[in-house]
C-alpha positions as CSV (number, residue, x, y, z in Angstrom):
1,X,111.8,84.3,72.3
2,X,110.7,87.4,73.9
3,X,110.7,87.4,77.8
4,X,107.4,88.6,79.5
5,X,107.6,91.7,80.9
6,X,107.2,91.7,85.0
7,X,107.1,94.6,87.3
8,X,108.5,94.3,90.4
9,X,107.5,97.0,92.9
10,X,109.5,96.6,96.7
11,X,113.0,95.6,96.1
12,X,113.4,95.3,99.9
13,X,115.0,91.9,101.7
14,X,112.5,89.4,99.8
15,X,112.0,91.5,96.3
16,X,115.5,91.7,95.9
17,X,116.0,87.7,96.8
18,X,112.8,87.0,94.3
19,X,115.1,88.9,91.3
20,X,117.2,86.5,91.2
21,X,115.4,84.1,91.1
22,X,112.6,85.3,88.1
23,X,115.3,87.9,86.2
24,X,116.2,84.2,84.1
25,X,112.6,84.1,83.4
26,X,110.9,87.4,82.8
27,X,112.2,91.1,81.4
28,X,112.4,92.6,85.0
29,X,111.0,96.0,85.8
30,X,112.0,97.3,89.4
31,X,110.6,99.8,90.9
32,X,111.2,100.7,94.9
33,X,109.8,103.9,96.1
34,X,113.1,104.2,99.0
35,X,115.8,102.8,96.9
36,X,117.5,103.0,93.7
37,X,117.2,100.0,91.9
38,X,120.1,100.7,89.5
39,X,123.1,98.9,90.2
40,X,120.6,95.9,91.4
41,X,118.9,96.3,87.7
42,X,122.7,96.5,85.8
43,X,123.6,93.1,88.1
44,X,120.4,91.0,86.8
45,X,119.9,92.9,83.2
46,X,116.8,94.5,84.1
47,X,115.0,97.6,84.3
48,X,115.6,100.3,87.0
49,X,111.8,102.0,86.2
50,X,109.0,104.3,87.3
51,X,106.1,103.1,89.5
52,X,104.0,103.5,86.3
53,X,106.7,101.5,83.7
54,X,106.8,99.1,86.7
55,X,102.9,98.8,86.5
56,X,102.2,98.6,82.7
57,X,104.2,95.6,83.0
58,X,102.0,92.3,81.9
59,X,102.9,91.1,84.8
60,X,103.2,92.6,88.3
61,X,104.3,91.3,91.5
62,X,103.7,93.5,94.4
63,X,106.8,93.0,97.4
64,X,106.6,95.4,100.1
65,X,105.2,94.8,103.3
66,X,101.7,93.5,104.0
67,X,101.1,96.9,106.0
68,X,101.6,99.0,103.2
69,X,99.8,97.0,99.9
70,X,96.6,99.2,100.1
71,X,98.3,102.3,99.3
72,X,100.6,100.8,96.3
73,X,97.6,99.6,94.8
74,X,95.9,102.6,95.3
75,X,98.6,104.0,93.8
76,X,98.8,101.1,90.3
77,X,95.1,101.0,90.1
78,X,95.1,103.8,87.5
79,X,97.9,102.6,86.2
80,X,97.6,99.1,85.3
81,X,96.1,97.9,82.0
82,X,93.3,95.4,81.4
83,X,94.6,92.0,81.4
84,X,97.4,92.4,84.0
85,X,97.8,90.1,86.3
86,X,99.1,91.1,89.9
87,X,100.1,89.1,92.6
88,X,101.6,89.6,96.0
89,X,103.8,87.9,98.3
90,X,102.7,88.6,101.6
91,X,102.4,86.6,104.5
92,X,98.5,87.1,104.9
93,X,96.4,86.5,102.2
94,X,93.0,87.9,103.9
95,X,93.8,91.4,104.1
96,X,95.7,91.2,100.7
97,X,92.9,89.4,98.1
98,X,90.1,92.1,100.0
99,X,92.1,94.6,98.8
100,X,93.2,93.5,95.5
101,X,89.2,92.8,94.8
102,X,88.3,96.0,96.6
103,X,91.2,98.2,94.7
104,X,92.6,96.7,91.4
105,X,90.0,97.3,88.3
106,X,87.9,94.4,87.5
107,X,89.4,94.2,84.5
108,X,92.6,92.8,85.7
109,X,93.5,89.5,87.4
110,X,94.9,89.0,90.7
111,X,96.7,86.3,92.9
112,X,97.9,85.9,96.3
113,X,100.8,83.7,97.2
114,X,102.8,83.5,99.9
115,X,106.7,81.9,99.6
116,X,107.1,80.3,102.6
117,X,110.8,81.1,103.0
118,X,113.1,83.9,102.9
119,X,117.0,84.9,101.8
120,X,117.9,82.8,104.8
121,X,116.3,79.4,104.6
122,X,116.2,80.0,100.7
123,X,120.2,80.9,100.2
124,X,121.4,77.6,99.6
125,X,118.6,77.2,96.3
126,X,114.9,77.4,96.6
127,X,114.3,74.1,95.1
128,X,111.7,72.1,97.0
129,X,110.9,74.7,99.2
130,X,106.9,75.4,99.6
131,X,104.9,78.2,97.9
132,X,101.4,78.5,98.5
133,X,99.0,80.9,95.6
134,X,95.9,81.8,96.4
135,X,93.5,82.8,93.8
136,X,91.7,86.1,94.0
137,X,90.5,86.8,90.7
138,X,90.6,85.7,87.0
139,X,91.5,82.6,85.9
140,X,95.0,82.5,85.8
141,X,95.8,80.7,88.9
142,X,96.4,77.7,87.5
143,X,99.8,79.4,85.8
144,X,101.2,80.4,88.5
145,X,101.4,77.7,89.9
146,X,102.5,75.6,86.8
147,X,105.5,78.1,87.0
148,X,106.5,77.7,90.6
149,X,106.5,74.3,89.9
150,X,108.0,73.5,86.7
151,X,110.3,76.2,86.5
152,X,111.6,77.3,90.0
153,X,110.9,73.7,91.3
154,X,108.8,74.8,94.5
155,X,106.3,72.3,95.8
156,X,103.4,74.1,94.9
157,X,100.0,74.2,97.4
158,X,96.8,75.6,96.3
159,X,94.4,76.9,99.0
160,X,91.8,79.8,99.9
161,X,93.4,83.3,101.5
162,X,91.2,81.8,104.8
163,X,92.4,77.8,104.9
164,X,95.8,79.5,104.5
165,X,95.9,82.5,107.4
166,X,93.6,79.5,109.2
167,X,97.1,78.0,109.5
168,X,99.9,80.3,109.1
169,X,98.4,81.6,112.7
170,X,100.2,78.2,113.5
171,X,103.3,77.9,111.5
172,X,104.5,81.1,111.3
173,X,102.7,83.2,114.3
174,X,104.0,81.1,117.0
175,X,107.2,79.9,115.1
176,X,108.3,83.7,115.2
177,X,106.6,84.4,118.5
178,X,108.8,81.3,119.8
179,X,112.1,83.0,118.5
180,X,111.1,86.3,119.4
181,X,111.7,84.7,123.1
182,X,114.6,83.3,122.5
183,X,116.2,86.5,121.3
184,X,115.3,88.1,124.0
185,X,116.9,86.0,126.4
186,X,120.1,86.7,124.7
187,X,122.0,83.7,125.5
188,X,125.4,82.6,125.1
189,X,127.2,80.0,122.8
190,X,126.9,77.1,124.6
191,X,129.3,74.2,124.1
192,X,127.0,71.1,126.0
193,X,124.1,70.6,123.1
194,X,121.7,68.8,122.1
195,X,120.0,67.7,118.7
196,X,116.9,69.7,119.5
197,X,118.5,72.6,120.9
198,X,120.5,72.4,117.8
199,X,117.0,72.4,115.8
200,X,116.0,75.7,118.0
201,X,118.4,77.5,117.5
202,X,118.6,77.1,113.2
203,X,114.7,78.2,113.5
204,X,116.3,81.4,115.6
205,X,118.6,81.9,113.5
206,X,115.9,81.5,110.0
207,X,114.0,84.4,111.0
208,X,116.1,86.5,113.4
209,X,116.8,89.3,110.9
210,X,113.7,89.4,109.9
211,X,112.0,92.9,109.9
212,X,109.6,94.4,112.8
213,X,107.4,95.0,109.6
214,X,107.4,91.5,108.9
215,X,106.7,90.2,112.7
216,X,103.6,92.9,113.2
217,X,101.8,91.3,109.7
218,X,102.2,88.1,110.6
219,X,100.8,88.4,114.8
220,X,98.3,91.3,114.0
221,X,97.1,91.3,110.2
222,X,96.1,87.8,110.3
223,X,92.8,87.4,112.2
224,X,93.3,83.7,113.3
225,X,96.7,84.5,115.1
226,X,94.8,86.2,117.7
227,X,93.3,82.8,119.0
228,X,96.7,81.3,118.2
229,X,98.5,84.0,120.6
230,X,95.9,83.4,123.2
231,X,95.9,79.7,123.0
232,X,100.4,79.7,123.5
233,X,100.2,81.9,126.4
234,X,97.5,79.9,128.3
235,X,99.0,76.8,127.6
236,X,102.7,78.3,129.0
237,X,100.8,79.7,132.1
238,X,99.5,75.8,132.6
239,X,102.6,74.2,132.7
240,X,104.1,77.0,134.7
241,X,101.4,76.7,137.5
242,X,101.8,72.6,137.3
243,X,105.6,73.2,137.9
244,X,105.3,75.6,140.7
245,X,103.0,72.9,141.9
246,X,105.9,70.2,142.0
């Protein structure tokens, strides 16, 4: 049976991770503006293509930092064919959904996805991990949800971009903020630890090597993160004052 041609634009940390899991189900065309994809393509029996070739596929997945998605959409808008399904995997959904609606042709479907895992947390396998799917335009969001559930074994949640961003402002905004603070402390390796401390270390390690672009996207591009950060720092200051007062 002929596989669907699927273009992946962006083969950085998450894009490369995604290639490994999508290769069994699609004929992949890989493109990255900043790196040669020939070796990766050979490893997964994919095609190292141009932007035009990736955008000409039946399904196009954009796996670049949120800050670059608008630029990529403008470049592929004249290249995608009618009926194409365009997806993104960004950690912010309101901004990317707005850009896809505004920039992509009206005869192109769009679905926003956010895999709630990465190469570190999904390194031992992705079965059972969470993904959020947000319909932007068209009727193929249910198809995306079924594929993620039935083929990839993910736990799938349907949500609006607004509902996604409102929850992730706390789920990601606070965890990445806490992890950055702990990393900045540059703590030594302790011998005597509690389970709670071990869990905190695991959380920090899962996001320690995430890119600065991802951190900035989570903290700056989500319109609800500002409120979450304000509440967090206010609570920290309040607790500090209580401790100072004895």
